[in-house]
Residue, then its C-alpha position, 0 to 999 in steps of 0.5 A: m500500500p505505501e508504494q501504491y500511495l507514493q505512485y499516486l503522489g507522483h502520477v496524480r498529485h505530480l509531487s516533485a522527486n525531492t518531495l516524494r523522497a521525503y514522503r518515502r523516508d517518512l513512511e519508512l520511519y512510520f512502518a519501521f516503528l510499527g514493526n518494532q511494536s508488532w502493530q499493524p497499520e489497520s490496528i492503530d488508534a489515536g493512543k498509538a498514533r500519539a505514541f508515534v509522535g512521542f517516538l519522533s520527539r525522543r529521536g530529537l526531530s524538530s517540531r517542523s520535521i515531526n509535522r512533516v512526518l505526520s502530514a505524510v502518514r495522514g495522507y497515507y491513511r486518507f488514501h488507504d480509506r479511499v482505495g481500501g474502503k476502510a473508514g477512519n484515520p487514527f491521526s486525524t485527531v493528532k494535532s500538529l506541533r506548534i512551530e515558533g515563528k521564524l522570519p526568513t533571511f533576506l539580503f538588503e538592496e545594497d547587498v544584492e548590488q554588491l553581488f552584481e559588481g564587476e563583469p564576467e571574464d569568461f562564459w562560465q562566470l557569465r553563467d554564474l552571474l546569470i544564475l544570481e540575476l535570475l534567482y533575484s529577478t524572478g523569485c523562482r525556486v532553485s529546482e524551478l530554475a534548474a528545470v527551465n528549458l530554452t523553450d520556456l523563455d519569452l524574450k519578447e515579453a521578458a518572461l519565463r515559464v516555470l513548473g512549480k510545486g504540484g506540477k503547476e505552471r506559472l509565468v515569472f518576469i525577468g528584470g531589465k538587468a537580468l534580461q540583458r545578462l540573459r541575452e549575452y549568455l544565450g549568444r555565447r551559449k551557442l558557441q559551446g558546441l553542445t551535443k548531448a540532448d539534455g544540454q541542448k534544451a536546458l537553459l543552464i548547462n555545466r562544463r560537461g555540456t549537460r543540464l546544471s543540477v540543483r546541487g550545482i546551482q547551490l554550490i555556485v551560489d555558495r562560492l559567489i557569496s563567500g567570494t564577496g565577503l558578505n557577512k551573512p548566510a545566503s542560499p539560492h532561497t535567500f534570493r527568493h526571500s529577497f525578491a518578495t521582500h523588496i517588491l512588497k517594500g516597493g508597493a506591490d500588492i500581496r496577492v500579486v506577490q503570491e501569484l509570482l511566488g507560486h504560493a497556494s496559500l496567502s498566509t505563506t506570502q504574508v510572512y514577508t510583510h512581517l519581515d519588512m516590518e521587523r527590518l523597519r523596527r530594527v532600523y528605528r531602534s538603532a537610529h532614533p535617539h529616543a529609542r534606547v536609553k542606556g541600552k534599553q528600549v524606551s516604552r511608548p510615551a503616554k499621550t498628553h492632553a492639553r487642558v482647556s481653559k475654564r473660560g471655554d474659549g478654547s485657549k490653553d491654560k499653559p503652553p506645552e512643556a518641553g517634555d510634551e513636545t519631545s513625546r509628540m515628536g517621538r510618536e511621529t517618528r515611529 
């Protein structure tokens, strides 16, 4: 039954190869647990399901990893019910673990510009810079970029067709700088004498003349990041986070960003609005003279109310004191 379920995920749900491997590992872990307990999948109840969660926790898995395993097992039982005709999912009442909110890392605009400084000396340096340009310009996932073929390009519309999660196609757009770099790359790519079929159709190629893999792109990004002396961790996905953060900061509608990123849920995209607010908060706390006193954050000043004269003519009993004006100015800079 697990193999049948995995085939369903691949052929019907069109999950990626990486996702299928993760599902396989998770289900193998579950069935190994059942074997050690001499339990059959059909005999599992809510109590035994919670015992499995405890087993995962004792193995040291993070909350996020445990939730991923639970998702795979729940899906297996749903499929088992539909195909096998047996109702009931012992994991339906087992709640996912709470995950502490963690904002994704992103690059500031000046960090990005630092990465794109200088001109490539040969074709391979040009390819490497193009990878950074496309990751940042389109916001696509590294797996999506690695899978792009020449036929997916629309240079006239400065667009790129990518295949996202669940086999969903979407269009992403190529910025002016990235498009200029792309045209130069395509012109010089023709001179590489490619003979292998996969290399002939792939946009990004390696030195063997075949398609550049996801791992290959990750290694190139790591090398370029370390070569610039950028003092922050960055990966191909960091450029996706930076893409979303920067266009939201520039005024893009969040639903447009959701479509460009290929997010199924708007809540996934909303993390980038919190991310930009957190950046503003850090800048404020480090730059505003009244944000900190002796290393401590100042609490929000209380509102001051001018007292109206008993004469009823709207005049004040006394002018505002210096402290009142300072408090007002402090609120206005927040």
